[in-house]
C-alpha positions in Angstrom: 22.5 -20.5 -9.9 19.7 -18.5 -8.4 20.0 -15.0 -6.8 21.7 -15.6 -3.5 24.3 -18.0 -4.4 24.8 -20.9 -2.2 23.4 -19.5 0.9 20.7 -21.3 3.0 17.2 -20.4 2.3 16.7 -18.4 5.3 19.5 -16.1 4.6 18.5 -15.7 0.8 15.2 -14.7 1.9 15.5 -13.1 5.3 12.9 -10.5 4.3 10.3 -13.2 3.9 11.0 -14.1 7.6 10.6 -10.6 8.7 7.3 -10.2 6.7 6.0 -13.4 8.3 6.8 -12.1 11.8 5.1 -8.8 11.2 2.1 -10.6 9.9 2.1 -13.1 12.9 2.4 -10.0 15.3 -0.6 -8.4 13.6 -2.7 -11.6 13.9 -1.8 -11.8 17.6 -2.8 -8.1 18.2 -6.1 -8.9 16.5 -6.6 -11.9 18.7 -5.9 -10.1 22.0 -8.3 -7.2 20.9 -11.4 -9.5 20.4 -12.5 -9.5 24.1 -12.1 -5.8 24.2 -14.0 -5.3 20.9 -16.8 -7.3 22.3 -17.2 -4.9 25.2 -16.7 -1.6 23.0 -17.4 -2.4 19.2 -16.3 1.3 18.3 -12.7 0.1 18.7 -13.2 -2.5 15.9 -12.8 0.0 12.8 -9.8 1.6 14.4 -8.1 -1.5 15.4 -8.6 -2.9 11.8 -7.0 0.4 10.4 -4.1 0.0 12.9 -3.4 -3.4 11.7 -3.6 -2.7 8.2 -1.2 0.3 8.6 1.2 -1.9 10.5 1.1 -4.7 7.8 1.6 -2.1 5.0 4.3 0.0 6.6 5.9 -2.2 8.8 6.7 -4.4 5.8 7.8 -1.9 3.2 11.4 -2.0 4.0 11.3 -5.9 4.0 9.6 -5.8 0.6 12.2 -3.5 -0.7 15.1 -5.5 0.8 13.5 -8.8 -0.6 12.9 -7.4 -4.0 16.4 -6.1 -4.5 17.7 -9.7 -3.6 15.2 -11.6 -5.5 16.1 -9.4 -8.7 19.7 -10.2 -8.2 20.6 -6.5 -7.7 22.4 -7.2 -4.5 23.8 -10.3 -2.7 22.0 -11.3 0.4 21.6 -11.3 3.2 22.7 -7.9 4.6 24.2 -6.3 1.5 20.9 -4.5 0.5 21.5 -2.4 3.6 25.0 -1.6 2.9 25.2 1.5 0.8 28.7 0.5 -0.5 27.2 -2.5 -2.3 24.2 -1.2 -3.9 22.4 1.9 -5.0 19.3 0.3 -3.7 20.4 0.4 -0.1 19.9 4.3 -0.1 16.4 3.6 -1.2 15.9 1.0 1.6 17.5 3.3 4.3 15.6 6.3 3.3 12.4 4.4 3.7 13.4 3.1 7.1 14.4 6.8 8.2 11.2 8.2 6.8 9.1 5.6 8.8 11.0 6.6 12.0 10.2 10.2 11.2 6.5 9.5 10.6 6.3 7.4 13.8 8.0 10.2 15.8 5.7 12.8 14.4 2.7 10.6 15.2 3.7 9.7 18.8 4.7 13.2 19.8 2.7 15.6 17.9 -0.5 13.8 16.7 -1.6 11.9 19.6 -0.8 8.5 18.5 0.7 7.4 21.8 -2.8 7.9 23.5 -4.4 6.0 20.8 -2.0 3.1 21.0 -3.0 2.8 24.7 -6.6 2.4 23.7 -6.0 -1.0 21.7 -5.3 -3.8 24.0 -2.3 -6.0 23.4 -0.6 -3.5 21.3 1.7 -1.9 24.1 1.4 -4.0 27.1 3.5 -2.6 30.1 2.9 -1.9 33.6 2.9 1.9 33.0 -0.1 2.5 30.5 0.8 6.3 30.1 1.6 8.3 26.7 5.0 9.1 28.1 6.0 5.5 28.6 5.0 4.8 24.8 7.1 7.7 23.7 10.1 6.6 26.0 9.9 3.1 24.5 9.9 4.6 21.1 13.0 6.7 21.9 14.9 3.8 23.3 14.1 1.6 20.2 14.9 4.6 17.9 18.2 5.2 19.6 19.1 1.5 18.9 18.1 1.9 15.1 20.1 5.0 14.8 23.0 3.5 16.5 22.9 0.6 14.0 22.4 2.8 11.0 25.6 5.1 12.0 27.6 1.7 12.5 26.6 0.5 9.1 27.3 3.7 7.2 30.2 5.2 8.7 32.2 2.2 10.3 32.2 0.3 7.1 31.6 -2.9 8.9 31.8 -6.2 6.8 28.3 -7.7 7.3 28.9 -11.1 5.7 
């Protein structure tokens, strides 16, 4: 018997799927940026840094989640996020909250909303304004906070 029991591969290794999606997203951003970088070569180093940061910090929670499942510390697929099943859930949830805080600080206080708009394909909406980036983040953040509250306080049976 392997960690994860008799669940299908996709459910046992959901973290790998999320990592794959994040890597594909980074490749799509890079491909979309090529035409803009040809016109303005100064964007290249900043865009490489942006994609690198995305790949590292965007995958950190999934690496922690996958690590706890593969080590057999918690059963998959969603128990690693449930604090009632694992002490590692606290680590994963704290990591996610710290990423939210860092993103909030960057977008609202360090000018990262303006920086995101300089990179093509990263934030393609009709309103290319910093307030639209911030509003979109707040909408997404409210969904994440709602999910976190439901997970922790309503004691939902995930699987």
